[in-house]
N, C-alpha and C positions, 0 to 999 in steps of 0.2 A: 504494500500500500504506500501511498504518498503521505509524507508528513513534513511539516516545517519545523526544523530543529536548530538549536544553537549549540556550539561547542565551546564558545567563549562569550563573555559579556561585552556589549558594545552597542554601536549604532545599528540601524536597520540592516546594514549589509551583513551582519553576522548570522542573519536568518537564511537558511538554505533549504530548498525542497529536496528531500532525500527519499530513497526507496528503503523501507524497513519492513520486517515481517509483520503480517497481520496477526494480532494476538488472539488467543483462545481464552474464553471465559473460564475462570476457576470457580470454586465454591463461592456463592453469594455475589457473583459478578454477572454483569450483562454486557454483551458486545453490541455496541450501537454503530450502525452504518450512518455516518453523519450526512445531513442534508445542508446544514449551515452552521457556521461558528461565529460567535460574536466577538468583536474587538472591543477592548476596554483599556483605559489608561494604565491599569495595573499591569497589562501586558508589556507596556513600555518600561515600567519599573523592573519587571522581571528580566526583560531582555538586556537592560542596561546594567543590571547587577545591583541596583538600589535595593531590590528584594531578591537576594540571590537564592538559587535552587541548585541542587547537584546537577552537574553536566555529564553527558549531553542532556538537553532538556527539550521536550516537545512543547511548543507554545500553545497558549489559549486555555481559557478557564470556563467557557460556557458553550453550549451547543444544543442542537436538536437533530432528530433523525428517526430511524425506526430500529426496532430490536432485530438484530441479525442472529443472535444465539444467546442462550441463557446457561449459566453454570448450575452446579448442584445446589440444592436447598433454596433456589430462587422461586418465590411465589408472587403472584400479582402481575407478572409480565410474561408475554409470549411473543414468539417470532412475528414480526410485522406490526407490533404495537407502535404508535407514534409516541415519542418520549422526548424529554428535555432534562437538562441538569445545569448546575453551576458549581464552581469551586473544585472541579476535577481537572487537573492538568492534562493537556494533550489534545485540545480541540482543533488545532490547525492540522487536520489530518482527514483521512477518508474513513477511518474506524477509530473507536476508542472503547476502552474497558471502563465501566462505571460500576461502583458498588451499588447493589440493588436498593439499598436504603437511602441512596442519594439521588435516585432517579424518580421522575414524576411522569405520569401519563398526561398527554396533551389531548384535550377534548376536541371534538369536532367544532368547527367555527373558528379555530385558531390555526393559522398556517405554520409550516415549518419555519419560515423566516420570522414570523411574529414570535414564535416560541423561542427561537435562538436570540432574538433581539431583547426579550423581556427578562430573561432569567437573572442575570447578574445585576444590571442596572435597575430593573423593576423590583427585584427583591430588596435592593438597597434603598430605593425611594420609599418602598412600602414600610420598611422598619424605621426609616428616618422620621417619617411623618406620623406613624401610628405607634411607635414604641420609644425610640430614643428621646424625642421630644414630641409628645402626643398632642399634635395640633388640634385646636378646636375652633369653632366659628368665632370670629372676632379677633383671633390672634393675628400678629403680623410677623411674617418671615422674610428675611433677606436671603435670596438665592443667588450665589455667584455662578457665572457661566450658565446662565439661565437658558441658553439656546443649544447647549450641548445635549448629548444623548440622555444623560442622567438629569440634567437641569430641566429639560422639557417634561420629563416624567414627574419630577418634584413639583414643578409649577402646576401641572394638571391635578395631581392628587391634593395639593394644598388648596387649590381653587375649589375643587369638588367638596372639600370639607367645609369651606366657607371662610377660610383664612384670607387675610390681605397679603398679597405677594408683591414684593419689590424685587425685581430682577436686575442683575448687572450683565451687560453684554459689551462687545467691542465695536459692533457695526450696526448701521441702520437696518440692514437685512436681518441680522440676528434679533434685533429689537422687535421687528415685525413677527418673527416666529414665536418669540416669548409672549408677546401680547396675544397672539392667536391661541396660545396654549392656556391663557388665563391670567397672565401677570397683570396686576392692577397699575403698577408704575414701572417704568424702565429707566435705568441709569446707564448711559453710554460712558463707561469709565475712561474711554480715550478722549472724551471732551469735558468731563466734569469729575470732580473728586467724589467718590462714592460715599465717603464719610460725611462730608458736608451736605450732600444731597439727601442722604438717609436721615440725618438729624432734621433737616428742613421738612421732609415729607412726613415725619412722625411728630412734628411740633416740639422737637427736643426730647421727647420721651424715650425714644429708642425702640428697637424691635424686640420681640420675645425670643427669637432664635435666629442665628446666622448659620446657614448651610454653606460651608466653604470647601470647595474642591480645588481651589487655586493655590492656597498655601502661602508661600514666602512673601509675595507682594501684597497680599490682602489681610493676612492673619492679624497683625498687631492693630491695624486700624479697625478691624472688625469688632474688637472689644469695646471700642469707643462708641459704637452704635447700638449696644445692647442696653435694655432697660435694667433696672435693679433686679438682681437674681436671674437675669437672662442666661441663655445657654449658647455657647459657641460649639458647633459641631464641625470638627475638622475631618473632611472626607478624603483628602488627598493633597497633592502638591504639584499641580501641573506647571507652576512657576518655580518650583524648587522646595526643598525642605525648610521648615520654619526654624528660626534660631532658638536656642535655649532661653528660658526666661524664669524669673523668680515667681513662684506661685503666689507670693503676697500680692502681686499685681491683681489677681482675681478679687481679693478683698478690697483693694484700693479703688477699683473701678465699679464696685457695687455688689460684692459677694456673688460674683459670677460663677457659672459652671462651665467646665470644658470637658469634652469627651472626644476620643479618637476611636470610633467604632469600626467594627469589621463585620461584613455580612455573615461570615462563618459562625459568629457567636449569636446571631439572631435567627439562624436556621439550624441550630445545633441538634435539635431533636427531630425525629421523623414527623412528629405531629406539627411542629412549627413550620417545617419545610412545606408540607402539604397544605397547611392552612394558608400560608402566604401565596403559594403557587395557585391554589384554587381562587383566591381573591383576585389575583392579577389576571388570570384567564377569564374570569367573569367580567372584569372591567373592560377587557378587550372585546369580548363577545357582545357586550351591551353598549359599546361605543363610548363608554365613560373614560376610556383611556385610548388615545390615538397615538400610534407609533409612527415616528418619522424615520423610515429606513431610507436614508438619503444616498448612501454610498455602498455599492456591492462590488466586491473584487473576487476574481478567481484566486484559488489557493496560491498559484504561482506568483501573484502580485502582492504577497504579504509585505514585502519591503516597501512598496509604494504606499500601501495602506498605512503603515506606521509613519512614513514621512508626512503623509497628509494629516494624520491625527496629531502628530507633534507640532506640525506647522500651523495648527489651528485653521486649516483650510476646510474643515468639515463642520456640518451641523447634524444633529440627530444621531442616529445609530449607524455603525459600520458593520458590515458582515463579510465573511469570507465563505465562498462556496467551493467545496471540493470537486 
């Protein structure tokens, strides 16, 4: 089978399409023939070595497809079932082995590409607005990178709950996308200081929560736009890692909360994984959640996909098709 692997950490050029043996499922495993794999910024971190893994490493952490074979002791899945998963390495490939307890069935009404596009970013958006900081009607959230794949999902979910959403974006085109997703106000951070604008839009009160996937260039200012006892949710670092700081700063700025969550900790049990997956699939089927699958690449163009992602040339979700 074909797979995109790395043998050293570095730029997009370290990813190579290779011929590797097609694996066979062992006990409690399912072999999935992939239809689509999702790209996420964590893939960049893993490729570059910021989040190192043992080498050689097959890229990709989410995907969808059909069951090709099942190992011993597997129940609930059979050959031909449409399935999806997240958090399992090896998605940039034609086949992947997935532990049966990490796999979910995809219902009719949800396509292969939709299932691949929703698993990691959708699960992330879901736990962020329903668990990490449980948004409620009337709350105000600041969403950085509001037109990105995750950002558009966060905006839609927060809007559906009834929260006020302030989104930051870099271009007028991205502003339009975030507004269409339900953002109430947009800040073009290339033209205005988001700290000043957020304080103005909230009458100086500040927001209840900041969802920050940008990191280095936005992190410190983000604390200045939170209300008393507000929460900073650091999701990633597309601009780089944040600098160390004295936790006393959280006290000085209003007894603030800071969390750096991971999706794996919010789908740690089978029950929670299925619950979030079912909720997401229902949102798609009922059109309460609209996916923007803007960029689709063949497996052989994984390098170009990463360059586009890192160069901020994309909006919405990126997929690789084997």
